[in-house]
N, C-alpha and C positions, 0 to 999 in steps of 0.2 A: 524526221527523226524517228529511229526505231523506238518502239514501246516496249520498255523493259519491265517485266513483271514486278511487283512491289514484294520485296523479301519477306516482309513481316505478315503479309495477308495469308489467311488460313480458310480453306473453303468453310468448314465448320463454323468458324467465328462469323463470317460473312452471312451465312443462312441465318444464324441465331439473330445478329444485328438487324435483318431485314425482316424478322418475323416470319420466315419461312418454315422453320422448324423450331421447337423449343429446346431448352438447354438438356432436359431430360431426354429427349429423342436423340440429341447429338451424343450423350454419353452412351446410351443404348447402342448406337451405331459404331461409336469407336471401340465398345467391348467386341461387338461383333465383327469390326475390321481386324481387330488384334487376333480372332480366332480364325479368320478365313484368309487374311492376307490380301484382300481385294482393296482397291482404292475406296475412299470414304464416299466420293459421290455415287459410284455403283452400289456400295452397301446401302446408302440411304434409299436409292430408287427401289432396290431389291425388297427392303422392308416396308415400302410403301409410304413412306414419310413424305416424300417429294417425287415429282416426275422429272424426266431429264431435260425436258424444254424449259421448266421453270429454273433449274439451275443455270442452264446455259444462257438464258436471257438475263438472269441476274448477274452471272459473270461479265456478260457483254457490257451491262449498264456501268457496273462498278469499275471495271477496268478500261472502260472506254474502248472496246474492241468490236469490230464488226462480227455479226453473227451471220455466217455463211451456209446455205442449204446446199449440200453439194449434189444433191440430185437434179438440181437446175443449173449447175455450174458447168460452164465450158472450159476443158482443160487444154493447156499447151504441153504437149508430151515432151517437148526438150526441156521445159522448166521443171516439169515433174521429175523428170529422170536426173536432175541435178543432185536429188537427195537419193542416195542408194536405198533400194527397197528394204534391205535389213534394218537401216535405221528409221525409215518410214514407219514399219511396223512396231519397232521396239519403242519409239518415243510417240506412236500415234499421231503422226504428223504427215502434212502433205503440202508440196509447194504449189500456189494457186497461181500467183500473177507477180509481176515485176513492174514496179513504178517507181521513177526517180531515184535509181540505184538501189532501192529496197525490195526485198522479196516478201511477199504476202503469204505467210505460211499458217494454214490451218492446223489447230492443236485441239485434240479432245480434252487436254488439261492445260490450260495456259498458265496455271500456277506452278507448273513443274519446273522450278528453277534450273535443275540439273539438265533436262532435256533442251531448255530454251540456250543453255551455254554450249551445250554439244551441237545444236543445229547451227549456231553463228560460227562455231570452229570448223564444221564440215563443209557449209555452204560458202564461208569467207566472204561474207557480204551481210550488211546490216539487214535484220529481219523485222517484219511487222507482224503481230500474231493476229489471227481472227480464231473465232470460236466456232467450232463444229460439232455436230452429234457424233459420238463414238460408233454407234451402230452405223451410221451412213459412212463413216471414215472407213470402217474395216470392210464393208463390201465395196467400196470404191478402190481400194488398195488392189483387190484381186483384178479389177477391171482395167485399170490403168497401168499396173506393171505386168503387161503380157510378157511372155518368155521368148518373144521372136528374136531379140538381140543375143540372148543366152543360147539359143538353138543354133544360131548362126555362128557365134564364138566356138561352141563346142564341135560344130561341123569343121570349122577350120583348123581345129586342134586335132580332130579325128583325121583329117586329110594329111596334116603333117606327119601323123604316126604311120599313115599308109604309103609313105615313100617307098619307092621300088625295093630298096634294100632294107626296109625297117623290119618286116616279119611277114611270114606266110599267112594269109587269112585262114587257112585250114588249121593252123594251130589253135585257133581259138576255140575249136571244138574239142581240143585234147586236154585243155588245162581249164580249170574253173575260172570264170572272170572275176577280176578283181572290180569292186564296186567303184574304185577310182578310175577304171578304164574309160577313156573318152566316149566309146561307143554305148557303154551302159549309162554314163551321166547324160548323154544325147537322148537317149531312149527315156529315161527318167524325166527329163525336162520335157521331151515332146508329150508325154502322157499327162504330166502335171499341167501343162499349157491347154490341152484339150479338155480336161476336167474343168479347169477354171474358166474356159470359153463356152462351156457346156455343148462340146462337140458330140455329134452322135457317130461320125466315122472319121478315120485318118487315112489319107492316100498319100503313099510314097511312090512316086513316078519318075523312073530315069529318063532324061532326054539326052540329045546328043552331047551337049556341053554343060548341063546343069541338072540338078535334082529339085524336083517340084514336091513339097509338102503341103498338101491342101487337106483343110478341116471342114467338115460340113456342119454349120451352125444352123439351126432352124431351117434346115432343108436347101441351104445354099452354101455353096464351097467358097472358103477364103484359102488364098494361095500365099505361099512362102517360097521364094526360090533361092536355092543355094547353088553356089558356083562350084563347090566341092563335088564333083561329080562322083569321084571314087567311093565316097561315104556309103553310097547306095548299095554296094555289095556287102560292106561290113554291117549295114543295118539288117539287111535281109537274112544275112547268115545268123545274127544274133537272134531275130525274131523267130527263125525256123527253129533253132535251138530251144527257144522258149516255148514253142507249140509242139515240140516232139516231131518235126516234120524232116523229111530226107533232105540232109543239107547237100548232098552229091547230085541230087535231081535237079536240074535247071531248065529242063526242056518241056516238062509237063505242070499244068496247074496243080496246086496242092491246097488242101483246106484243113485247117485245125483251130484249136482254141486253147487259151491259156487264162490264168487269173492274175491280176495285179492289184496291189494296194497302193492307193494314190491318196495321200493327205487323210488317211485313216478310213477311206471309202475302198470296198471291195468291187473291182472293176472286172467284168467278165468280157474277154475280148476274143472275137471270132475273127481269124485271119485267113485271107485268101491270097494266094501268089499266083501270077500268071507271067510267062515268058513273053517279053516284048522285044521291040527292035533292039533296044540300047541296054537291055539286062533283064530283071525281073521287077514287075510291078506288084506292090503290096497294098491291100485295102483291109483295114481293121475297123470292124463294128464294136463299138463300146456299149455294153450294158451294165448300168449301175446297179448291182445287187443289193447294195446297202440301203437303196431307196425303198425297196420293197415293191409290190405289187399295187396297182391301182384299183381300187373298187370301181363298180359301175357308177356309183355316185360322183367319182372324181375325174371320169373320162372326158367329160365336158358335153355329153349328150343332153340336148334339151329335154326338159322335165316331161313333156307330152310324149316324145319319142321314147324315153326312158321307161315310162310307165307300160307302153305297149311291148317294148322289147323284154321287159321282165315277165310280162304275161305269156309271151311267146316262148320264152326258155322254161317255163315251168310246165309246159305241156308235156305228157308222158312220152309222146313219141312223135316222129316227124323229122325233117331235115331243115336246119337253118343255115344259111349262107352269109358270109360277110366278105364284101368284095372291095377291091380298090387295088391301086398300083404297089409296087414294093415300098415300104416305109409310110403307109398311109395310117397306121395304127390299127390294122386288123387284129394283130396277135394280142394287142394291148385290151381290145374289146373282148376277144374271146377269152382271155385269161380272166378278165373281170367277171364274166359270165360264169366261168368254171369256179371262181372263188365264191360265188353266191350259191351255187349248186353243191358244193362240196360239204357234204353232211355224212355223219357215220353210216346211215342207212342207205347211203347211195354209192353205188361202184361206178367209177369213173376211169375210163382207160383212153390215153392219147397216143396217136402217132405223129411224131413231129421230127422236122428237120432243118434246123438243130433244135434241141430241147433248149428253150432259152432261159426259162425260170424254173427252179424245182418247186413243186408243191406237195405238201404233206397230203397223205392218204390217197393221192392220185397215182395210178400206175401209168408211168411216162415211158414211151418207147421212142428210141432214136432209130429212124430208118437208115439203112446202110445199102445204097443202091449196088455199091461195088461187090458186096457179098450177096446180091439177091435179095435183100430185104427192103421190099418196097412198101408204099404205102397200102397197097392192096393186100399184100401179104400180113402185114401188122393188123390191118382191118379184119380179114378173114380169120386169123388166129384169135384176136381180141374177142370176136363174138362167140368162141368157145369158153371164154372166161367169165361168162355170166355178167355183162356190163349192163348198167342202166343208161349210162351216157357215153358216148365215144366222140372224142374230137380228132379229125383228121386235118393234118396241117394243110394240105392243099389236095383239091380235086384237079389232078394232073392227066388222068386218062381215063379210057371207057371202063376199063375193069374196076378202078376204084370208085368211079361214079356209081356203077351199077351195084356193086356190093354195098355202099354206102345208102343207096335209095331203098334197097331191099332190106337192110337192117332197120331203116326208118320205118319200113312197112310192117315189120315183124315186132313192134313194141319197144324199140330203141330211140333214144333222142340223139340224133347225130348233129354235131357242129363242125363246120368247115370253113375254108376260104377258096375264092375263085379270083382269077386275075381278069376282071371285066371292068368296062368304064362306069357303068351305072346299074342299078338295081334291075331294071327292065331287061336288059340284054342278058342277064344272068340265067334265068330260067331257059332262055332259047338256047343258050350256050351248053347246057347240059344235054340237050336234045342233039346239037351239033356233034357232041363229043361222042355220040353212039347211043346214049339211053333211050330207053323206050318212052315215047310220050305218056303211056298210062302209068308208068313208074314215077315220072316227074310230077304228074298232076295228082298221083295218089300220096306222095311222100312229102311234097316240098311245103313247108309252112310259110317262110317268108325269106326275104333278102334284105340286108343292111348294106349299103354301099357308102363309103366314107372317104374323105380327104382331109388333110391337115393344111390349114392356112395359117400364115403369119400373123401374130399379133401386133399391132401398132406398138411401138415403145412409148410408154406412159410418160417417160422423162422429156420427149422431144415432141409429143403429138402437138399438132396443129390443125386448124380448120382448113379444109380442102374444097376448092371450087371446081366441079367437074368441067371438063372441057365439052366443047360442042358435040363431037363424036360421042363423047361418053353419055352425054344428055339423050341423043338419039338411041343409044343402046339401052339405057335405062327404061325407055318406053316399052321395050319387050318384055319388063317384069310386071308390067300392070299394077303399079305401086298405088296404095291409096293416097288422095290428096295430102293427108298430114305427112305421110312418109316422103312424098316428093319434096317436102320443105325440109327434111332432115338434114342435119349439117353433117357432112361427110369429114373424115380426118385422113391425115397421113403423117408420117415421122419426118421430121427435118434432118434426123442424123445426129447422133451426140456419141459421147464415149461409152456410155452404157450399152449401146446397141452397135458398138464398131462403125458408127455413120451409116448403118443400113436403114435406120428408120423403123426397124421390127425387132421383137424380143420376145422370145418364145412362140409357141404355136397352139391352136386349139383345133378340135375336130369337128367337122361340118358333115352332116349325116342326112340320108334319105332311106326311107323304110317302105318296102313293099309287102303287104300281108296278102296271101292269095285269096281270092274271093271266087264265087261261081263263074262270072264271066270270064275271068282270067284262066281258070282251070278248064273250061270249055274250049277256048282258043288253044291252050296248050295241047289237050288231047288231039285237036285238028292240025296241029303244027301251023297255026295261023299266026304269023310274025306280026303283021299289021294288026290283026285283031287283038292280039295279046297287048301290044303296045297301046292301042286305043283304049282297052278296057283299064289298063293300068292307070293311064293319065286321067281316066274319069273316075278313078276311085276316089272319094271324099277325103281319104286320108293321106292320099300321097302328095308330097311336096318335093321337088327335085332338089339336087345338091346346090345348084345355083341359087335358088330362093333361100335355102338355109344360109348359106355364105352371105347373101344380101342382108339378111336380118342382122348378122354380126356387123356389116358394114353401117348399117342404119343407127347401131347402138354405138359406134365408134371403136368397136373391138378390133376390126381390120379394114384394109383399104379396098377401093374399087379395083385396083390392080390384081389383088387376090381373088376377088370374086370372078373377075373376068377370066383368070386362070382356071379356076374350077369349072366355071360355064363352057370355057373352050373345050376342057378335056373330057367333060361328061355329056355335053350335049351338042357341042359343035355349033353354038349359036353365035359365038363373037370370036374373032382372032385378035388377041392382044399384041401381037408382034409389033406392030407400027406404033401404038399408042402407049404401050407398057413394055419398055425394054426389061428384059430379064432372062433367066434361065427356064427353059421350057420342060427340063427333065422332071421325072416324078419327085415329089419332095421325099427326102430321106429322113430317118429318124430313128433313135434307139428305143423303139417301142415293141 
């Protein structure tokens, strides 16, 4: 039988009766509630009279209701969606389970009689209440009410509007779009879903009979397939208009950017279009400008490496390289360094492609290859602007490398990125690009190589026993006896991590500071000698070992360690043992 709340019970009276608060505190909270309009329970917590768990445990005992911790609950998607999202948010409620013809509904305020009656009316079934934390409920609503069904519905609506005799797509560029137009609502929902899922990229890919929308979450793509193929042209056209691109050009790739506001957050969108066999493919990189820049303390670099890196960037001249594949966090690390170096007495000039974040007091230059403004041109002109520090977005060619190295020799600190697998190969890569060995050895201070590995979802983390093959591979790390007994973990998959077992990412790093044996090998272009000297350096720890440290602490999995070790050192191939994508991890960094 459904448990109906007692209509005469009031939260304040219950708390006073149970000696949780005093009558005086209740009256103070009621006056504050009258002014603020917030619920009494929230007001009491904000005033510091009681904590949320105490209130919920008391309600659970008094009303004989279960207290459910949502972070450990496994949801049935079909049951959840029986309650419309708007009502779930309005009444702070969530359908959890169904037993014996009753629905178990978690409520942040089980004393809300009006909410209870409305839930019974909408669900058309007896309900049994459960007590849940409001903070957990609100974060859970964003996770369980993904907008995939709404996207599919809007795509179907747009497909109907795009019937052969409906209207000409070109007319979209002549008249202002109504906010109620299906294409606008579809894009709005798509961006909202991407932000809600913490996506770094959105891919819109036309196929022969379908359109695929894929979102990259924590470096891995998640796919939604739409049968309405014709919506692709409308989406691409609208996105081109938003980015100010040429809507009549469908044969050549185009790049642009625009800004959108999603749920009060400013999202900078970098868009790239490319002609493919069945239309135009679009990839959008999402940068959340409202979150601000991470400082060096927040990027996840281990304390010992961070101390060495700070010491390195404070040197008056020389070149520092940050290396790694696309989306490995290089830009985040460099911006963190610039934020720390950005002082009124220091002149900083950057050459970037594109300028991702606007920084005060720093002269930032966007390169434009199409009009002949390359990295080397900005670097050459920037040196005549009396800088103390220069950041070059990427060392792409011999000219840029040589100008950067000479600038580092003549009293400037030069920061840049390079696409190499590890720190050891970076120095020799500069020589391979045509730089003189004496320039490299005289200017290069150090190299930081980095990757991003996925964090194990804390909600579904569970102990993991390595396989026999993994145990053999673990021998290559020369672990201490205590480390060998460490308990590894993995994620079983839950609603919070979209059943991937991972949620969020963390950086792994290796740092190589130049010493005399390494510099001697550089001057002689001795590749094997340089590699040997680097590995013998007492401060050098490879990427794979840094990732293994996180696995030993239960932060990531052996699967992620194997991926880092395979891409950086070629020690182990995870293809058979660890199924998963091999592409470089992406991210809005």
